[in-house]
C-alpha positions as CSV (number, residue, x, y, z in Angstrom):
1,X,-14.2,-23.0,20.9
2,X,-10.6,-22.2,21.7
3,X,-9.0,-24.1,24.6
4,X,-5.5,-23.6,26.1
5,X,-3.7,-26.9,26.9
6,X,-4.4,-26.5,30.6
7,X,-8.2,-26.2,29.9
8,X,-8.2,-29.2,27.6
9,X,-6.4,-31.2,30.3
10,X,-8.9,-30.0,32.9
11,X,-11.9,-31.1,30.9
12,X,-10.4,-34.5,30.3
13,X,-9.7,-34.9,34.0
14,X,-13.3,-33.9,34.8
15,X,-14.6,-36.4,32.3
16,X,-12.4,-39.2,33.7
17,X,-13.3,-38.4,37.3
18,X,-17.0,-38.2,36.5
19,X,-16.9,-41.5,34.6
20,X,-15.3,-43.2,37.5
21,X,-17.7,-41.7,40.1
22,X,-21.0,-41.5,38.2
23,X,-20.6,-43.7,35.1
24,X,-20.1,-42.8,31.5
25,X,-23.6,-41.5,30.7
26,X,-23.8,-39.1,33.6
27,X,-20.2,-37.9,33.1
28,X,-20.9,-37.2,29.4
29,X,-24.1,-35.3,30.3
30,X,-22.1,-33.2,32.9
31,X,-19.3,-32.5,30.4
32,X,-21.8,-31.5,27.7
33,X,-23.2,-28.9,30.2
34,X,-19.8,-27.5,30.8
35,X,-19.2,-27.2,27.1
36,X,-22.5,-25.5,26.5
37,X,-21.6,-22.9,29.2
38,X,-18.3,-22.4,27.4
39,X,-20.1,-22.1,24.0
40,X,-22.4,-19.4,25.4
41,X,-19.3,-17.3,25.9
42,X,-18.9,-17.2,22.1
43,X,-22.0,-15.0,21.9
44,X,-21.4,-13.0,25.0
45,X,-17.6,-13.0,25.9
46,X,-18.0,-10.1,28.3
47,X,-20.6,-11.9,30.5
48,X,-18.0,-13.3,32.9
49,X,-16.7,-11.3,35.8
50,X,-13.2,-9.8,35.6
51,X,-10.6,-11.8,37.6
52,X,-7.5,-9.6,37.3
53,X,-6.1,-11.0,40.6
54,X,-5.4,-14.3,38.7
55,X,-3.9,-12.6,35.6
56,X,-4.3,-9.6,33.4
57,X,-7.4,-9.9,31.2
58,X,-8.8,-13.0,32.9
59,X,-12.5,-13.4,33.4
60,X,-14.6,-16.3,34.8
61,X,-18.1,-17.8,34.8
62,X,-19.4,-20.5,37.1
63,X,-21.2,-23.7,36.0
64,X,-22.4,-26.4,38.4
65,X,-19.5,-26.2,40.9
66,X,-16.8,-25.3,38.4
67,X,-15.2,-22.0,37.6
68,X,-14.3,-21.5,33.9
69,X,-11.4,-19.1,33.6
70,X,-11.0,-17.4,30.2
71,X,-9.5,-14.4,28.4
72,X,-10.8,-12.5,25.4
73,X,-8.5,-12.5,22.3
74,X,-9.7,-10.7,19.2
75,X,-13.3,-10.5,20.6
76,X,-13.4,-14.3,21.2
77,X,-13.1,-16.2,24.5
78,X,-10.1,-18.5,25.0
79,X,-10.6,-20.9,27.8
80,X,-7.6,-21.0,30.2
81,X,-8.7,-23.4,32.9
82,X,-11.8,-25.2,34.4
83,X,-11.4,-25.5,38.1
84,X,-13.7,-27.0,40.8
85,X,-14.9,-24.2,43.1
86,X,-13.8,-25.9,46.2
87,X,-10.1,-25.7,45.2
88,X,-8.1,-23.0,46.7
89,X,-8.6,-20.5,43.9
90,X,-6.4,-17.9,45.6
91,X,-3.4,-20.3,45.3
92,X,-3.8,-20.8,41.5
93,X,-1.1,-19.6,39.1
94,X,-2.1,-19.2,35.4
95,X,1.2,-17.9,34.1
96,X,2.1,-20.9,31.9
97,X,-1.6,-21.4,30.8
98,X,-1.8,-17.8,29.6
99,X,1.4,-18.1,27.5
100,X,0.7,-21.3,25.6
101,X,-1.9,-22.1,23.0
């Protein structure tokens, strides 16, 4: 699984928030579900919907209240960001996340 720095930071923040709110076991279970959703992209990278409004080549899938943004590089998904669906997605800027590995 390839993660851009922004996506890695997003997953760590989700883990920390979940641990504080639900406890370590439930947060771990939730994060494992997100990671399983991301891993499914390895077999089916085209399964997400195109999200060109956020950046050229971006796609996304949803998992339990989160939107997983990714791009396809060499036939493999690269996770760009993992954002809660209640955030103002229209205001998101992925320029830096798309340029760094």
